[in-house]
Each structure stands twice: as C-alpha cells, then as structure tokens.
C-alpha positions in Angstrom: 38.3 -12.3 0.6 36.3 -9.3 1.9 34.3 -9.7 5.1 30.9 -8.2 5.7 30.9 -5.7 8.6 27.9 -6.7 10.8 28.5 -3.9 13.3 25.2 -2.3 14.4 25.3 1.5 14.4 22.8 2.7 17.1 22.4 6.0 15.3 21.5 4.4 11.9 19.3 1.8 13.6 17.3 4.6 15.4 16.9 6.4 12.1 15.7 3.3 10.3 13.2 2.5 13.1 11.9 6.1 13.1 11.5 6.0 9.3 9.6 2.7 9.5 7.3 4.0 12.1 6.6 7.2 10.1 5.7 5.1 7.0 3.7 2.5 9.0 6.1 -0.3 8.0 5.8 -3.4 10.1 8.6 -6.0 9.5 7.9 -9.6 10.3 10.1 -11.5 12.7 12.0 -14.5 11.7 9.7 -16.6 13.9 6.7 -15.2 12.0 8.3 -16.1 8.7 9.1 -19.6 9.9 5.6 -20.1 11.4 2.9 -17.9 9.8 0.4 -18.9 12.6 2.4 -16.4 14.7 1.4 -13.5 12.5 -1.2 -11.2 14.2 -4.8 -11.6 13.0 -5.0 -7.9 12.0 -2.0 -8.4 9.6 -3.7 -11.4 8.1 -6.9 -9.4 7.7 -5.0 -6.7 5.9 -3.4 -9.3 3.6 -6.8 -10.6 2.6 -7.3 -7.3 0.8 -3.9 -7.0 -0.7 -2.7 -8.5 -4.0 0.3 -10.7 -4.1 2.2 -8.2 -6.4 1.0 -5.0 -4.8 3.8 -2.7 -3.6 3.1 -2.5 0.1 5.2 -3.3 3.1 2.5 -5.7 4.4 3.6 -8.1 1.6 6.8 -8.6 3.6 4.6 -11.0 5.6 4.3 -13.1 2.5 8.0 -13.8 2.2 7.7 -17.4 3.4 7.8 -20.9 2.0 4.2 -21.3 3.2 2.6 -18.4 1.3 -0.6 -19.3 -0.6 0.4 -18.7 -4.2 -2.8 -16.9 -5.4 -2.9 -13.5 -7.1 -5.0 -11.7 -4.5 -5.8 -12.1 -0.8 -3.9 -15.3 -0.2 -3.1 -16.7 3.2 -0.9 -19.5 4.2 -0.8 -23.2 3.6 1.7 -26.0 3.0 5.2 -25.5 1.9 5.5 -24.2 -1.7 8.0 -26.1 -3.9 8.4 -27.5 -7.3 10.3 -30.6 -8.1 11.9 -30.7 -11.5 12.1 -34.2 -13.2 15.4 -36.0 -13.7 14.8 -35.8 -17.4 15.2 -32.0 -17.2 17.9 -31.7 -14.5 20.0 -34.7 -15.2 20.2 -35.5 -11.4 18.0 -38.0 -9.5 14.8 -36.5 -8.0 12.4 -37.8 -5.3 9.9 -38.5 -8.1 12.4 -40.8 -9.9 13.5 -42.5 -6.7 9.9 -43.2 -5.7 9.1 -44.6 -9.2 12.2 -46.8 -9.1 11.4 -48.1 -5.6 8.0 -49.4 -6.8 9.2 -50.7 -10.2 10.4 -54.1 -8.9 
C-alpha cells in the first residue's frame, strides 16, 4: 500500500504563505474550527456579510460542525447533525433506542 509523504518542503511552504498573504487568505486554525468562540471578532463581522455559498476564503471559517446553517450571514451555534431513522438505514438509531426505552 502506498504511503503519503508528509515531508514539509520549506521552499513550497514559503511560496504558499506568500501567495496566501498576497490574496488576503486567512486560514482558520484547528482550534478555531473546534471552538468557533476563538475566531476573531473581525472575521465573524465579515462573515455576517457573506453568503454561505459565496466563493471567498473567509468561508473557510465556516467549515465546522457548529456552523449556523442559514443561506446568508450565519454565525455559530450547536452541533449540526441529522439522524436517519432505523426504518431508512436498517441499523438502530438513538431515536429508536429512546423510543424503545420508554415503551415498557
């Protein structure tokens, strides 16, 4: 099986950083993606004026499970998820377990 080469080339990294700066691309940290309260206020202000599907690097800050799923200007809230019912998936779901627990 092939392995992924994770070697960092300083020359390529410098070029990528320079290009990001030239284009005003700010990349969120993993900590900011995990906890959107760590995102700077100025970025949140910019996001309030940007559509969810707009092609802009600022939308990188919306790549999180806590993104508010609205078409325009959304912020952050609870974790986004959808639970599919057992009747659709064929496997037990939390919804089915909860219903069965109280069916006695």
